[in-house]
C-alpha positions in Angstrom: -18.2 35.0 5.3 -20.3 35.3 8.1 -19.4 33.0 10.8 -16.6 32.0 8.9 -13.7 30.2 11.2 -10.4 31.2 9.4 -7.3 28.8 8.4 -4.2 28.3 10.1 -1.3 29.1 8.9 1.1 26.8 10.5 5.2 27.1 9.7 6.2 23.9 9.3 8.3 24.2 6.1 10.3 20.9 6.7 7.5 19.3 7.0 6.9 17.0 4.3 2.8 16.2 2.9 3.5 12.6 2.6 3.7 11.2 6.2 4.6 7.9 7.2 4.1 5.7 10.7 5.7 8.0 13.3 5.9 11.0 11.6 4.7 14.0 13.5 2.3 16.1 11.8 1.6 19.5 13.4 3.7 19.0 16.1 0.6 17.4 18.1 -0.5 13.9 15.7 1.5 10.9 15.5 0.5 8.7 12.1 -0.4 5.4 12.7 -1.2 4.0 9.6 -2.7 5.2 6.3 -6.3 5.1 5.6 -7.6 5.8 2.2 -7.2 7.8 -0.4 -8.9 10.4 -2.4 -9.1 13.2 -4.6 -7.0 15.6 -5.9 -4.4 13.7 -4.4 -5.8 13.7 -0.9 -4.7 10.8 1.7 -6.3 9.9 4.8 -4.4 9.3 7.5 -5.1 7.2 11.3 -3.5 9.2 13.7 -3.2 9.5 17.8 -3.3 12.9 19.6 0.0 12.9 21.3 -1.7 15.7 23.6 -4.8 14.1 25.2 -3.9 12.4 28.8 -5.6 9.0 29.4 -4.5 9.3 32.8 -7.0 12.2 33.1 -9.5 12.4 30.6 -9.4 8.0 30.8 -12.8 8.3 28.3 -11.4 10.2 25.7 -10.4 9.4 22.3 -7.2 9.9 21.4 -8.0 8.8 17.5 -7.8 11.2 14.5 -8.5 11.2 10.8 -5.9 13.2 9.1 -6.4 14.2 5.8 -3.5 15.7 3.7 -3.9 17.3 0.2 -1.0 18.5 -1.8 -1.7 21.0 -4.8 0.2 20.0 -8.0 0.1 20.7 -11.7 -3.5 18.1 -12.3 -5.3 20.2 -10.1 -6.9 23.3 -12.0 -7.4 26.5 -10.1 -11.2 25.7 -9.9 -11.1 22.6 -8.1 -8.2 24.0 -5.4 -10.8 27.0 -5.1 -13.5 24.8 -4.5 -11.2 22.4 -2.0 -10.7 25.7 -0.1 -14.3 26.3 0.4 -14.7 22.6 2.2 -11.8 24.3 4.3 -13.8 26.7 5.5 -16.6 24.6 5.9 -15.1 22.0 7.6 -14.8 24.8 9.8 -17.8 26.0 10.1 -20.5 22.7 10.6 -17.4 21.0 12.6 -19.6 20.8 16.2 -23.1 20.4 14.7 -24.7 16.9 15.8 -23.9 13.6 13.2 -21.7 15.7 10.9 -17.8 14.4 11.7 -15.8 17.0 14.1 -13.5 19.0 12.8 -10.8 19.8 15.0 -7.6 21.7 12.7 -7.4 22.9 9.6 -3.9 24.5 8.9 -1.6 25.2 5.8 2.1 24.0 5.1 4.4 24.3 2.2 4.1 27.5 1.3 0.0 26.8 0.9 0.5 24.3 -1.0 -0.1 21.4 0.9 -3.8 21.5 3.1 -4.3 19.4 6.4 -7.6 18.5 7.9 -8.0 17.0 10.9 -10.9 15.3 11.7 -12.8 13.0 14.5 -12.5 9.2 13.5 -15.4 7.1 13.3 -14.6 3.7 14.1 -17.1 1.8 12.2 -18.9 1.4 8.6 -20.3 3.3 6.0 -24.0 2.7 5.4 -23.0 1.6 1.5 -21.1 -1.0 3.1 -23.7 -1.7 5.7 -26.2 -1.6 2.9 -23.6 -4.0 0.4 -23.8 -6.8 3.6 -27.8 -6.8 4.7 -29.0 -6.5 1.1 -31.9 -4.2 2.4 -32.9 -2.1 6.5 -35.9 -3.0 8.6 -38.6 0.0 8.7 -37.3 0.4 11.9 -33.6 0.6 11.7 -34.2 2.8 8.1 -35.9 5.0 10.1 -33.5 5.7 12.8 -30.6 5.9 10.8 -32.5 8.7 8.3 -33.9 10.4 11.7 -30.3 11.1 12.5 -29.5 11.6 8.8 -31.9 14.8 9.5 -31.1 16.2 12.2 -27.6 16.9 10.3 -29.0 18.3 7.6 -31.4 19.8 9.3 -27.8 22.1 11.0 -26.4 22.7 8.1 -29.6 24.5 6.9 -29.7 26.1 10.1 -27.1 28.9 9.3 -28.1 32.0 7.5 -25.0 31.4 5.1 -26.9 27.6 4.7 -24.1 24.6 3.6 -26.4 22.5 1.3 -23.9 19.4 1.6 -25.0 18.6 -2.2 -23.1 14.5 -1.8 -25.4 12.9 0.0 -25.0 9.6 -0.5 -25.0 5.9 1.7 -20.7 6.2 0.6 -20.8 9.9 3.1 -23.0 8.5 5.6 -20.6 6.9 8.5 -22.0 4.6 11.3 -20.2 3.6 14.3 -19.8 -0.2 14.8 -22.8 -0.3 17.4 -25.0 1.6 15.2 -25.6 4.0 18.1 -24.2 6.7 15.8 -24.6 8.6 12.6 -21.9 10.9 10.8 -22.3 12.4 7.2 -19.3 13.2 5.9 -17.1 15.1 2.6 -18.2 18.5 2.4 -15.9 18.7 -1.1 -18.7 20.3 -3.6 -20.9 21.7 -0.6 -22.7 25.0 -1.4 -22.8 28.1 0.4 -26.2 30.0 -0.1 -28.0 33.1 1.9 -31.3 33.3 1.3 -32.7 36.9 1.0 -35.9 38.9 1.9 -36.6 39.2 -1.8 -36.6 35.2 -2.3 -33.4 35.3 -3.5 -30.4 33.7 -3.1 -26.4 34.9 -3.4 -24.4 31.8 -3.4 -20.7 32.3 -1.9 -18.9 29.4 -2.7 -17.2 28.8 -6.4 -19.7 26.7 -8.7 -18.2 26.5 -11.7 -18.5 23.3 -12.9 -21.3 20.9 -12.3 -20.7 18.6 -9.3 -22.0 15.2 -8.1 -22.8 11.2 -8.2 -25.3 11.1 -10.6 -28.6 8.8 -9.2 -28.1 11.5 -6.7 -28.7 15.0 -8.1 -31.7 16.5 -8.0 -33.3 17.1 -11.8 -33.2 20.8 -10.7 -29.9 21.2 -11.7 -30.8 20.9 -15.3 -32.2 24.6 -14.7 -28.5 25.2 -13.3 -27.0 24.5 -16.8 -26.6 26.6 -19.9 -25.4 24.2 -22.0 -22.4 25.6 -22.7 -19.4 23.7 -21.0 -21.5 23.0 -17.9 -21.2 25.9 -16.9 -23.5 26.7 -14.1 -26.0 29.4 -13.3 -25.9 28.8 -9.4 -28.7 30.9 -8.4 -31.2 27.5 -8.6 -29.1 26.1 -5.7 -31.6 25.5 -3.2 -32.5 22.7 -0.3 -33.7 20.5 -2.9 -30.4 19.2 -3.8 -30.5 17.8 -0.5 -34.1 16.2 0.6 -33.7 14.7 -3.3 -30.2 13.1 -2.4 -32.0 11.9 1.3 -34.9 10.6 -0.5 -33.1 8.4 -2.9 -31.0 7.4 0.5 -34.3 6.3 2.5 -35.2 4.0 -0.3 -32.0 2.5 -0.4 -32.3 1.5 3.2 -36.0 0.4 2.6 -35.9 -1.8 -0.9 -32.2 -2.7 -1.4 -31.8 -0.6 -4.9 -32.1 3.1 -6.3 -35.9 3.7 -7.8 -34.8 4.2 -10.8 -32.1 1.9 -13.0 -29.7 2.4 -15.6 -27.3 -0.1 -16.9 -24.4 2.6 -16.8 -24.9 4.9 -13.3 -22.0 6.8 -14.5 -24.1 8.5 -17.5 -25.2 11.9 -16.7 -28.7 10.7 -18.5 -29.6 9.3 -15.4 -30.1 13.1 -13.5 -33.0 13.0 -15.4 -35.3 10.1 -15.0 -37.0 11.6 -12.2 -38.1 13.6 -15.3 -39.7 10.4 -17.2 -40.2 8.1 -14.7 -42.0 7.8 -10.9 -40.8 5.4 -8.4 -42.2 1.6 -8.1 -44.9 1.2 -5.1 -42.7 0.4 -2.6 -45.3 -2.0 -0.6 -45.3 -3.7 -4.5 -41.7 -4.6 -3.5 -41.8 -4.3 0.7 -45.2 -5.2 2.5 -44.3 -3.4 5.3 -43.8 0.1 3.6 -47.3 1.8 4.1 -48.4 4.5 2.4 -46.8 7.3 5.1 -43.3 6.4 4.6 -43.9 6.3 0.9 -44.6 10.0 0.5 -42.4 10.8 2.7 -39.8 9.4 -0.7 -42.2 10.6 -3.4 -42.4 14.6 -1.2 -38.6 14.1 -1.3 -37.7 13.2 -5.1 -40.5 15.1 -6.7 -39.3 16.4 -9.9 -42.0 16.3 -12.2 -43.9 19.5 -13.1 -47.2 18.3 -11.8 -45.5 16.7 -8.2 -43.4 19.7 -8.0 -46.2 20.9 -5.6 -45.7 18.4 -3.1 -41.7 19.2 -1.9 -41.6 20.1 1.1 -40.2 23.4 2.0 -37.5 22.4 5.2 -35.7 19.2 6.8 -38.3 19.8 9.9 -41.1 19.1 7.7 -39.6 15.7 6.9 -38.8 15.3 10.7 -42.4 15.8 11.2 -43.5 13.4 9.0 -41.3 10.8 10.5 -42.1 11.3 13.3 -45.5 11.0 12.6 -45.1 7.6 11.1 -43.0 6.2 14.2 -45.3 7.6 16.6 -48.3 6.1 14.8 -50.1 9.1 14.6 -51.3 8.3 10.9 -54.8 6.0 10.8 -53.1 3.1 8.7 -57.2 3.0 7.6 -57.1 6.4 5.9 -53.6 6.3 4.4 -53.8 6.6 0.7 -50.7 7.8 -1.5 -50.2 11.2 -2.9 -49.8 10.1 -6.3 -51.6 6.9 -7.1 -50.4 3.4 -9.0 -52.9 4.8 -11.9 -51.1 8.1 -12.4 -47.4 7.1 -12.5 -45.6 5.7 -15.4 -43.1 2.7 -13.9 -39.6 2.1 -15.7 -40.3 -1.1 -15.8 -44.4 -2.7 -16.0 -43.2 -5.9 -13.8 -41.0 -4.3 -10.7 -39.7 -8.1 -9.7 -38.9 -8.7 -13.5 -38.3 -12.7 -13.5 -37.2 -12.5 -17.3 -33.9 -12.9 -16.8 -33.5 -15.4 -14.2 -35.8 -17.3 -16.0 -33.0 -17.2 -19.0 -30.6 -18.3 -16.4 -32.5 -21.3 -15.0 -30.5 -24.1 -14.9 -32.3 -26.8 -17.3 -33.4 -29.5 -14.1 -35.1 -26.1 -13.0 -37.6 -25.6 -16.3 -40.4 -27.0 -16.6 -40.0 -29.7 -19.2 -37.2 -31.3 -17.1 -39.9 -32.8 -14.2 -42.2 -34.7 -16.7 -39.0 -35.8 -18.6 -38.1 -37.9 -15.5 -41.6 -38.9 -14.4 -42.4 -40.1 -18.6 -39.0 -42.2 -18.0 -40.0 -43.4 -15.0 -43.4 -44.7 -16.3 -41.7 -46.0 -19.6 -38.8 -48.4 -16.8 -42.1 -49.0 -14.9 -44.3 -50.7 -17.9 -41.1 -52.7 -19.6 -40.8 -54.3 -16.1 -44.1 -54.8 -16.0 -44.2 -56.3 -19.8 -41.1 -57.8 -18.8 -42.2 -60.0 -16.8 -45.3 -60.9 -17.7 -44.0 -62.0 -20.1 -41.2 -64.1 -18.1 
């Protein structure tokens, strides 16, 4: 693979893959504590780079994240090959803007344990930020989205393009001051080389369907041959990331996904955009103008008649977003690329207050007010009558 960095071979036969506080990893990184666990028995530690001299470099951050993955009997050959692909991808993308930096990748324990030393981001995920705030302002959403776009543009800029394929709020990290945005997790990324004849060669292992259903482009169905989830990788393209980007931007602005499902772990969620259209966003948030909605529409366009609107590069998305931010678009002449009349909505009433009405307490119902009113009038009449009798 061109411009590929090799994974280091490290002789640490005495070193155990499971570390504790104070353990020295690769002779350089001292474990502070465990901060998370993931798939394939992976453990992520917060560690300190002991080689950094703060007296010489007082502004240098000594903290790093150390990801340790150990292969056991539960890890299949396909999973392990995909993880090795991830190691190479992390190395290639390690110094790109708005991507979590990778400092070192090493093998230990007869190549059965892989250690990835990465930049430590002291902040929260975009998912946690959305859970706390519900949705973001247009200005804040655009700022974060621009940062994400810059990172994805760099990933797509290689001759052998890196298609992330798992973009979602959980994989976007924000620093506490919200000034920096970092994209993480290349576990299911694809590396694709597009040729002059418009064909492509996929250089990573693609023996199964990967991804998080609400963020997977329906184009994935073009890849499946219907047998054991095997895929035809020749259909992998930048659209896989464009679709995810559109869903993320929509979530930031609205606070929920454009397509509803009772169970988002059902594979049928992927096909919803082939049947339904997203709601008119200004009906939910009047601050969202048609030009903003058109960007999202072009990202997630999946119906046969809508595909012609799709973006061809991240730069096109960036250009449209710049036009919005700089108000180059004439607000009077703005129109939706797909009008309300042309859309098939998943729910007729996007606010759907039926369930809220059903859950209303008895004193919130219409009859309660009139019952109290009639009861008060009855008391007044009775009081008047009794005084008249006396």
